[in-house]
N, C-alpha and C positions, 0 to 999 in steps of 0.2 A: 301755770306757766313758769313761775319762778322755781317751783320744785323740780320740774322737768329740766330746767336749765342747770340747777345745782346738781341734779343726778348725772347729767351729761358731763358736767365739769368733773364730778367725782370719778366717773369712768375714765375720762381722759387722763386724769392725774394718776389713776391706778395703772393704766397701760403705759404711761411714761415712766413710772417707777419700775415696771417689769422690764422695759427696754434698758433702763439704766443698769438694772441688775444683770441682764444678759450681757451688756457691754463690759461690766466690771468683771465678769467671770473670764473673759478672754485675756490670756496672759501671753505676753510677747517674750519668746526665748531667743537669745542670740544664736546665730548659726555657728557651729563649732567647725572651724577650718582644720584640716590635718596639719600636724606639726611638721615643719620643714627641718631638714637636717642642717647642721652647722655649715658645711660647705656651700649648700644652696643659699643659706642666709648671707654667708660671706660674699658669695658671688653677686647676689642681688644688691647688697650694700656697697659693692666695689665700684669705685669711680676712677676712671683713668685720669691720673694726675701726672704732673711732671716727675714726681718721685717714683711712681710706679713705672713710668716709661723708661726712666734712667736705670732702674733696677732690672727691667726686662732686657735692656740693651747690654748691661753688664753680664747678665747670665748668658746671653747669646755669644758675646765676645769670649767669655770663659770657655764655653763649649767649643768654639772654633779654635782657640789656642790649645786646649787640652786634647783635641781630637787626635792629633798625630801621636801625642804621648800615650794616649789610651790604646791606639792601634799598635804601637811598639810594645806596650805592655802585654797585650793579648798575644801577639806573635811570639814574644819571649816565653810566655806561659806555655804556649803550644810546643815550642822547642824543648822546654824543660820537661814537659810530659813525655815527648818522644824519646829524649835521652834517658829519662827514668825507665821507660819501658825497655830500651836497649840494655840498660844497666842490669835490670832484673833478669833479662834473658841471658846475659853474659854470666851473671851469678849462678843461674841454673846450670849453664854449661860447665862452669868451673866445678860445681858440686858433683855433676855426673862424672867429670874427669877424675875428681878425687876418689869417687867410688870405684872407678875402674882401676885407679892406682892401688887402692887398698885390696882389690881382688887379686891384682898381680903380685901382691906380697904373700899370697897363700900358695904353698907348694902344690897342693892338690889342683888348684885352678891352672897353674902353669903346666902341670902334667896333662890335664885334659885338653888344654889348648895345643900342646905339642902333639898329642895324639890326633886331634881333629884337623888341625891345619897342616902340620908337617908330616903326618903319618909316622911318627916315631913310635917305636915299641921297645920294651925292655928285652934284654937278651933271654932267649928261650921262649918268648911269646910268639904266637902265630897270628898274623893279621891277614884278614881277607878283605880285598878291595873289590867291590862290585862295580863293574863298568857298564855304563849305559842304563843306570838305574832311573835317571830322571828324563829319559827320552820319551817323548809323547808318541801317540799313534801316528803311523805313516801310511801313505797310499801304497798301491801295488807296485808303483815305480820307485818307491823309496823316498818320495817327497813328504816332509812333515805336514801334518794337518794342523792348520791354525784355527784358533777359536775366534778370530776376528773376521768380519765380513770383508771379502776381497772382490774387486771387480776385475774381470778379465778384459784386457785390451784386445779388441778384435777390429781389424780394418775391414769392415764388411764390404766396402766398395771394391777393394782390391780382391777380396775373396770371390765376390760376385763376377767380376770381370775375368778372373782366373778360371772360374768354373765354366763360364760361357766359352772362353777361348779354348779350354781343354776339351770341352764336349764337341766343339766344332772342328778341331784339327787333329784329334787323336785317332788312332786306328785300333785302340784297345776296346774290348767289350765292356759293358757296364759292370760285369762281375769282377773284372780286373782293375777297375778304377777304385781308388781309395779316397775317401772324403778328406778334406783338409782339416788339420787339427787347429784348435783355437789358439790364437796368439802368434802362430807362425804361418804366414800365407804360403800356399802351395806354389812353387815356382812353375812358371809357364813352360810347357814342353817345347823342346826344340824340334823344328820341322826341317828335315833334310831337303835340300833343293832337288827338285826333279830334273833329270837330264834327259833331254829328248835325243833319241839315236839319230845320228847323221848330221847333227848340228855342229857347226864350227869345224869342219875338216878333220 
């Protein structure tokens, strides 16, 4: 009995040492948190104090005071940019005028302008002037043909009433009647009063 008890105690001691070895193998590692940026750390450590509040009020007051000055500065910058653009445009116009002035100093250019604008010729030269060169196509009645879309103004109500009135009161045959032209309404025919014989003494 004593041996069995000692054997049981030996087994219990061996299992206890195995458990202690298993526990000793477990290593605790601290959790690595992501590094936060400096602004985030500064904001987390920031505490609203009297100094911070007074500094914030000073910044707001400076913005209020300087707002009008900043607005004036921006407007003046815009005016300066517009004036600079106008100045560049004027410089370009002056450059063009100087170029034209230099051309007018050339006798050949003056001669060509006199021929083209004033139709001047040298003595003995024969000049032919073509008239009607730039006239466009025209219709059969001589009206020029335009390349723009035009709408014809037609008073359709007056044309309809004139047609009905003419058809009811005219004595002409259908072949003698002429259709109204667009734009000018056909005048209504005059009907001569009928005189009954023997009336009025």
